[in-house]
C-alpha positions as CSV (number, residue, x, y, z in Angstrom):
1,X,50.6,70.6,-62.8
2,X,49.7,74.3,-62.5
3,X,49.5,77.3,-60.2
4,X,45.9,76.6,-59.0
5,X,46.6,72.9,-58.5
6,X,49.7,73.8,-56.3
7,X,47.8,76.3,-54.3
8,X,45.0,73.9,-53.5
9,X,47.4,71.1,-52.6
10,X,49.1,73.4,-50.1
11,X,45.7,74.0,-48.5
12,X,45.1,70.2,-48.6
13,X,48.3,69.5,-46.7
14,X,47.3,72.0,-44.0
15,X,43.7,70.7,-43.5
16,X,43.2,67.1,-44.7
17,X,44.5,64.2,-42.6
18,X,47.5,62.8,-44.5
19,X,46.4,59.2,-44.7
20,X,46.6,59.2,-48.5
21,X,49.8,61.2,-48.8
22,X,49.7,64.2,-51.1
23,X,47.6,63.6,-54.2
24,X,49.1,64.7,-57.5
25,X,46.0,66.5,-58.9
26,X,43.0,68.5,-57.8
27,X,40.3,67.5,-60.2
28,X,37.4,69.9,-60.9
29,X,35.0,68.0,-63.2
30,X,34.6,65.1,-65.6
31,X,32.6,64.2,-68.7
32,X,32.4,60.7,-70.1
33,X,35.7,59.0,-69.7
34,X,37.7,62.3,-69.2
35,X,38.4,64.4,-66.2
36,X,39.9,67.9,-65.9
37,X,42.1,69.4,-63.2
38,X,41.7,72.9,-61.8
39,X,44.2,74.3,-64.2
40,X,42.2,73.0,-67.2
41,X,44.3,70.0,-68.2
42,X,42.3,67.1,-69.5
43,X,43.0,63.4,-68.8
44,X,41.6,60.1,-70.0
45,X,40.4,58.4,-66.8
46,X,41.6,54.7,-67.0
47,X,41.1,54.1,-63.3
48,X,37.4,55.1,-63.0
49,X,37.7,56.1,-59.3
50,X,39.2,52.6,-58.7
51,X,36.4,50.7,-60.5
52,X,33.7,53.0,-59.0
53,X,32.7,55.2,-61.9
54,X,31.1,52.5,-64.0
55,X,29.2,54.9,-66.2
56,X,32.1,57.4,-66.3
57,X,31.5,61.1,-65.3
58,X,28.3,63.0,-65.8
59,X,26.3,60.2,-67.4
60,X,22.9,61.6,-68.1
61,X,21.0,58.6,-66.8
62,X,22.8,58.8,-63.4
63,X,22.6,62.6,-63.2
64,X,18.9,62.5,-63.9
65,X,18.2,59.7,-61.3
66,X,20.2,61.5,-58.6
67,X,18.6,64.9,-59.4
68,X,15.1,63.6,-59.3
69,X,15.6,61.7,-56.1
70,X,17.3,64.6,-54.4
71,X,14.2,66.6,-55.0
72,X,12.0,64.0,-53.4
73,X,13.9,62.4,-50.5
74,X,17.6,62.0,-50.0
75,X,17.4,60.1,-46.7
76,X,14.7,58.6,-44.5
77,X,16.8,56.5,-42.0
78,X,16.5,52.8,-41.3
79,X,13.4,53.4,-39.2
80,X,11.6,53.3,-42.6
81,X,12.2,52.0,-46.0
82,X,11.6,53.2,-49.6
83,X,10.4,51.7,-52.8
84,X,13.8,52.2,-54.3
85,X,15.6,50.3,-51.6
86,X,13.2,47.3,-52.0
87,X,13.5,47.3,-55.8
88,X,17.3,47.5,-55.6
89,X,17.4,44.5,-53.2
90,X,15.2,42.5,-55.5
91,X,17.3,43.5,-58.5
92,X,20.6,42.5,-56.9
93,X,19.2,39.1,-55.8
94,X,18.0,38.6,-59.4
95,X,21.3,39.6,-61.1
96,X,23.3,37.4,-58.7
97,X,21.1,34.4,-59.6
98,X,20.5,33.9,-55.9
99,X,17.8,31.4,-54.9
100,X,14.4,32.1,-53.4
101,X,14.7,33.5,-49.9
102,X,17.9,35.4,-50.5
103,X,18.2,38.9,-49.0
104,X,20.4,42.0,-49.0
105,X,21.8,44.2,-46.3
106,X,22.7,47.7,-47.5
107,X,25.7,49.6,-46.2
108,X,27.8,52.6,-47.4
109,X,31.0,51.1,-48.6
110,X,32.8,47.9,-49.4
111,X,34.5,47.8,-46.0
112,X,31.1,48.0,-44.3
113,X,29.8,45.2,-46.5
114,X,32.7,43.1,-45.3
115,X,32.0,44.0,-41.7
116,X,28.5,42.7,-42.2
117,X,29.9,39.5,-43.7
118,X,32.1,39.0,-40.7
119,X,29.2,39.3,-38.4
120,X,27.2,36.9,-40.6
121,X,30.1,34.3,-40.3
122,X,30.0,34.6,-36.5
123,X,26.4,33.5,-36.5
124,X,27.6,30.0,-37.5
125,X,28.8,29.6,-34.0
126,X,32.4,29.4,-35.2
127,X,35.0,32.2,-35.3
128,X,37.7,30.9,-37.7
129,X,38.0,32.7,-41.1
130,X,40.3,31.8,-44.0
131,X,41.4,34.6,-46.3
132,X,44.1,34.8,-48.9
133,X,47.6,36.2,-49.0
134,X,47.5,39.4,-51.0
135,X,43.9,40.0,-50.1
136,X,42.4,43.5,-49.7
137,X,39.0,43.7,-48.0
138,X,39.1,47.1,-46.4
139,X,40.7,49.1,-43.6
140,X,38.0,49.1,-40.8
141,X,39.3,46.9,-38.0
142,X,37.2,43.8,-38.9
143,X,37.9,44.1,-42.6
144,X,41.6,44.8,-41.8
145,X,41.9,41.4,-40.1
146,X,41.1,39.8,-43.5
147,X,43.3,42.2,-45.4
148,X,46.8,40.7,-45.7
149,X,49.3,43.5,-46.2
150,X,51.4,43.7,-43.0
151,X,51.9,47.5,-43.4
152,X,48.2,48.0,-43.2
153,X,47.7,45.5,-40.4
154,X,50.6,45.8,-38.0
155,X,50.0,49.3,-36.6
156,X,46.5,48.3,-35.4
157,X,47.1,44.9,-34.0
158,X,45.7,43.0,-32.1
159,X,42.9,42.6,-34.6
160,X,40.1,40.1,-34.4
161,X,41.4,36.6,-33.7
162,X,41.0,33.4,-35.8
163,X,41.9,34.7,-39.2
164,X,44.4,32.8,-41.2
165,X,45.8,33.6,-44.7
166,X,46.6,31.0,-47.3
167,X,48.6,31.5,-50.5
168,X,46.1,32.7,-53.2
169,X,45.4,30.0,-55.7
170,X,47.2,27.2,-53.8
171,X,44.7,24.4,-53.7
172,X,46.7,22.2,-51.2
173,X,47.0,25.1,-48.8
174,X,43.2,25.8,-49.0
175,X,42.4,22.1,-48.4
176,X,44.6,22.1,-45.3
177,X,43.2,25.4,-43.9
178,X,39.4,24.7,-44.1
179,X,38.2,22.6,-41.2
180,X,35.0,22.0,-39.2
181,X,36.1,25.1,-37.1
182,X,36.1,27.4,-40.0
183,X,33.2,29.8,-40.1
184,X,33.9,31.3,-43.5
185,X,36.3,31.3,-46.4
186,X,36.5,34.9,-47.8
187,X,38.0,35.3,-51.2
188,X,38.2,37.8,-54.1
189,X,37.5,36.2,-57.4
190,X,40.2,38.5,-58.8
191,X,42.6,40.3,-56.4
192,X,42.6,43.9,-57.5
193,X,45.0,45.5,-55.0
194,X,47.5,42.7,-55.2
195,X,48.0,43.4,-58.9
196,X,44.9,42.0,-60.6
197,X,45.6,38.3,-59.9
198,X,43.1,35.5,-60.7
199,X,43.3,32.0,-59.3
200,X,41.2,30.5,-62.1
201,X,37.8,28.9,-61.9
202,X,39.1,25.6,-60.5
203,X,40.3,27.3,-57.3
204,X,36.9,28.9,-56.6
205,X,35.2,25.6,-57.4
206,X,37.4,23.9,-54.9
207,X,36.6,26.6,-52.3
208,X,32.9,25.8,-52.9
209,X,33.5,22.1,-52.5
210,X,35.5,22.4,-49.3
211,X,33.1,24.9,-47.7
212,X,30.1,22.6,-48.4
213,X,32.0,19.7,-47.0
214,X,32.8,21.4,-43.7
215,X,29.6,23.4,-43.3
216,X,31.5,26.6,-43.8
217,X,30.2,29.8,-45.5
218,X,31.8,30.8,-48.8
219,X,31.8,34.6,-49.0
220,X,33.1,36.2,-52.2
221,X,34.3,39.8,-52.2
222,X,32.9,41.2,-55.4
223,X,33.5,44.8,-54.3
224,X,35.9,45.5,-57.2
225,X,34.9,42.7,-59.6
226,X,31.1,43.1,-59.4
227,X,28.6,45.1,-61.4
228,X,29.8,44.1,-64.8
229,X,33.5,44.9,-64.3
230,X,34.7,41.5,-65.5
231,X,32.1,41.1,-68.3
232,X,29.4,39.4,-66.2
233,X,27.4,40.9,-63.4
234,X,29.6,39.2,-60.9
235,X,32.9,37.4,-61.4
236,X,31.9,34.3,-59.6
237,X,29.4,33.6,-62.3
238,X,32.3,32.8,-64.6
239,X,33.3,30.0,-62.3
240,X,29.9,28.3,-62.4
241,X,29.5,28.3,-58.6
242,X,26.9,29.6,-56.2
243,X,28.5,31.2,-53.0
244,X,26.7,31.7,-49.7
245,X,27.2,35.5,-49.8
246,X,28.8,38.2,-51.8
247,X,29.9,41.7,-50.9
248,X,29.3,44.5,-53.4
249,X,30.2,48.2,-53.5
250,X,32.3,50.4,-55.8
251,X,30.6,50.4,-59.2
252,X,27.1,49.8,-57.8
253,X,26.4,53.5,-57.1
254,X,28.4,54.9,-60.0
255,X,30.1,57.2,-57.5
256,X,27.4,57.6,-54.9
257,X,28.6,55.6,-51.8
258,X,26.7,52.3,-51.4
259,X,27.7,48.8,-50.3
260,X,25.7,45.6,-49.9
261,X,25.9,42.1,-48.5
262,X,23.9,39.6,-50.6
263,X,23.1,36.5,-48.6
264,X,22.1,33.5,-50.7
265,X,19.1,31.5,-49.6
266,X,16.9,31.7,-46.5
267,X,19.2,29.7,-44.2
268,X,22.0,32.2,-44.7
269,X,19.8,35.3,-45.1
270,X,18.1,34.5,-41.8
271,X,21.3,34.3,-39.8
272,X,21.3,38.0,-39.0
273,X,18.1,39.0,-37.3
274,X,16.4,42.1,-36.0
275,X,18.8,44.3,-33.9
276,X,21.9,42.4,-34.8
277,X,23.2,44.8,-37.4
278,X,22.3,48.1,-38.9
279,X,23.3,51.3,-40.8
280,X,22.0,54.8,-40.6
281,X,22.7,55.7,-44.2
282,X,22.7,52.3,-45.8
283,X,20.5,51.9,-48.9
284,X,19.0,55.4,-48.5
285,X,16.7,56.7,-51.3
286,X,19.5,58.7,-53.0
287,X,22.0,55.7,-53.0
288,X,19.3,53.3,-54.1
289,X,18.2,55.6,-57.0
290,X,21.8,55.9,-58.2
291,X,22.3,52.2,-58.0
292,X,19.1,51.4,-59.9
293,X,20.2,53.8,-62.6
294,X,23.6,52.2,-62.9
295,X,22.1,48.7,-63.2
296,X,19.5,49.8,-65.7
297,X,22.1,51.6,-67.9
298,X,24.5,48.7,-67.9
299,X,21.7,46.5,-69.1
300,X,20.2,48.9,-71.6
301,X,23.6,49.8,-73.2
302,X,24.9,46.2,-73.3
303,X,27.9,47.1,-71.1
304,X,28.5,43.6,-69.9
305,X,29.3,42.4,-73.4
306,X,31.2,45.6,-74.1
307,X,33.4,45.1,-71.0
308,X,34.3,41.7,-72.4
309,X,35.0,42.8,-75.9
310,X,36.7,46.1,-75.0
311,X,38.8,44.3,-72.4
312,X,40.0,41.7,-74.9
313,X,40.7,44.5,-77.4
314,X,42.9,46.1,-74.8
315,X,44.8,42.9,-74.1
316,X,45.3,42.0,-77.8
317,X,46.4,45.6,-78.7
318,X,48.8,45.9,-75.7
319,X,50.4,42.6,-76.5
320,X,50.6,43.4,-80.2
321,X,53.0,46.3,-79.2
322,X,55.5,43.6,-78.5
323,X,57.3,46.0,-76.2
324,X,60.2,44.4,-74.3
325,X,59.0,45.9,-71.0
326,X,55.6,44.2,-71.2
327,X,55.4,40.6,-70.0
328,X,51.7,40.0,-69.9
329,X,48.2,41.5,-69.4
330,X,46.3,40.0,-66.5
331,X,42.7,40.2,-65.4
332,X,39.2,40.0,-67.0
333,X,36.8,42.4,-68.7
334,X,37.8,45.9,-67.9
335,X,39.8,45.1,-64.8
336,X,43.3,44.6,-66.2
337,X,47.0,44.9,-65.2
338,X,49.8,45.5,-67.6
339,X,52.7,43.6,-66.1
340,X,56.2,44.9,-66.6
341,X,59.6,43.3,-66.5
342,X,61.0,46.2,-64.5
343,X,59.6,47.8,-61.3
344,X,58.8,51.1,-63.0
345,X,55.0,51.2,-62.7
346,X,55.1,54.4,-60.6
347,X,57.3,56.1,-63.2
348,X,55.1,55.0,-66.0
349,X,52.0,56.3,-64.2
350,X,53.6,59.7,-63.6
351,X,54.7,60.0,-67.3
352,X,51.2,58.9,-68.4
353,X,49.6,61.6,-66.2
354,X,51.9,64.2,-67.8
355,X,50.7,62.9,-71.2
356,X,47.0,63.1,-70.2
357,X,46.3,59.6,-69.0
358,X,45.3,58.4,-65.5
359,X,46.5,54.9,-64.7
360,X,47.2,53.1,-61.3
361,X,50.6,51.7,-60.4
362,X,49.1,49.1,-58.2
363,X,52.4,47.2,-57.7
364,X,56.0,48.0,-58.7
365,X,55.6,45.7,-61.8
366,X,52.0,46.3,-62.6
367,X,49.8,49.1,-64.0
368,X,46.1,48.6,-63.1
369,X,43.4,49.8,-65.5
370,X,39.8,49.9,-64.4
371,X,38.2,52.4,-66.8
372,X,34.5,53.3,-67.0
373,X,32.5,50.5,-68.6
374,X,31.4,53.0,-71.2
375,X,34.9,53.6,-72.5
376,X,35.3,53.2,-76.3
377,X,37.9,51.3,-78.2
378,X,39.1,54.5,-79.7
379,X,39.7,56.0,-76.3
380,X,41.6,52.8,-75.3
381,X,43.6,53.0,-78.5
382,X,44.7,56.6,-77.7
383,X,46.4,55.2,-74.6
384,X,47.8,52.1,-76.3
385,X,49.3,54.3,-79.0
386,X,51.0,56.5,-76.4
387,X,52.2,53.5,-74.2
388,X,55.4,52.6,-76.0
389,X,56.9,56.0,-75.6
390,X,55.9,56.1,-71.9
391,X,57.5,52.7,-71.3
392,X,60.7,53.7,-73.2
393,X,61.0,56.9,-71.1
394,X,60.5,54.9,-67.8
395,X,62.7,51.9,-68.5
396,X,66.4,51.3,-68.3
397,X,67.4,49.9,-71.7
398,X,70.3,47.9,-70.1
399,X,67.8,45.9,-68.0
400,X,65.5,44.9,-70.9
401,X,65.5,41.3,-72.1
C-alpha cells in the first residue's frame, strides 16, 4: 500500500511468528470508525477489530477512563481486588439478567473464558461436552477441542476427550447427543467465524429444555455476540432463555484485553471454589475501568437500539442494491454477513481495502461486517454505495444468475 508499509511488513516477517500469515496493512492510528495506515491512507473500519472496538477508535470516554486508571493503578494481582473489578462483576450480572447468587470469573480473553467454562463443566462430575459443527471457541488446547474446524484441531490432537460436534441448528441431532453423561452443551447464539450463522430462537430454547432435562449445563459463548453487538446486551436474551453460564470478551474492553465467565445462580457459581482456577491479570484495574466505560457509554448513547436500527438499515440497503452477486444478508444487529453467489469474498475484501474499506472475508461466499457500535448510517452508506462496483470487479459475469 506504500513504501513505509512494505518496509515494516518486511521487518514483521523477520521477527513476528507467522501464525497469522502476512498482514496486508500496518495501521498507525484510528479515530471514530476510521483507521489510518503508516503511509497515511484512511479506511472505514467495518470489522472493528473483529467485534472488539465497540466504541470505535479513540473514543473520549474510553480514553479518559484508561488514562485516569493508568495514573492510579494498572495492576494489583489476584492477591487483592479493586472497587472497579467488584463493580464490573455486579454490572455484568445485572445486564445479563442473572439471578441472585450469580458470579463472574475474570480472564484476559475469550479463549480463557472458555477454558474456565470447561473447568466449570468438569465440576458436574461428568466429562462429555456437546458443541456444534462450525463452532469457533478459541485456540488454546481446551477451547480448541470445542472448536470444530479440522485445520485448527488436527495438528494438535489428541485434545481433551469427550467432545462431540453436532450439526448447528439440527434439533434432532441435538436431541440425540445430549444424555445424562453430558456435562455441558456449549453453543454460540450466532456463529461468527462460520459465516455469521444463526440457528434461530427455537434451537436455543430446545437446548435449554434438553439441558434441564438431563441435568446438563447450558453454556453460551457470547464472546462475539455479547456487549450489544446484536442489539441486546447478549444475544441469548432475544431467545427468551436463561443459560447456566455465558462467556464474554471482545467488545467488553473496547480494545483492552478482558474476558469473563458469568455463572448464573449460586449452584453454578459455587461449582468452582478457592484454588480451582485463577488468572494473574484477569479483571485488573485497567481492564475493569475500560470495561465499565464501555458499558456506561453503550447505555448512555443508546447504542443497543442503534445497533438494531443501523443493522437493519444495512440489511435493507444492501438488499435494495439488487445486485446479482448478493444472495442474502445474515446475522443480527451489527454482526452481519453479506452472502455471495460466487466464492469471491477474498477478492471483494482486497478491492474494498484498495477503495478505503476494511471488511472480513470470513468464508469464500461471505463478507463479515462487525463495525463499531458507534458507526453512523452515513458511514455505512458510503460502503453500500461503493459495493456494486467492488462486486462487479470481483465477479465473473458468466457465472452470475
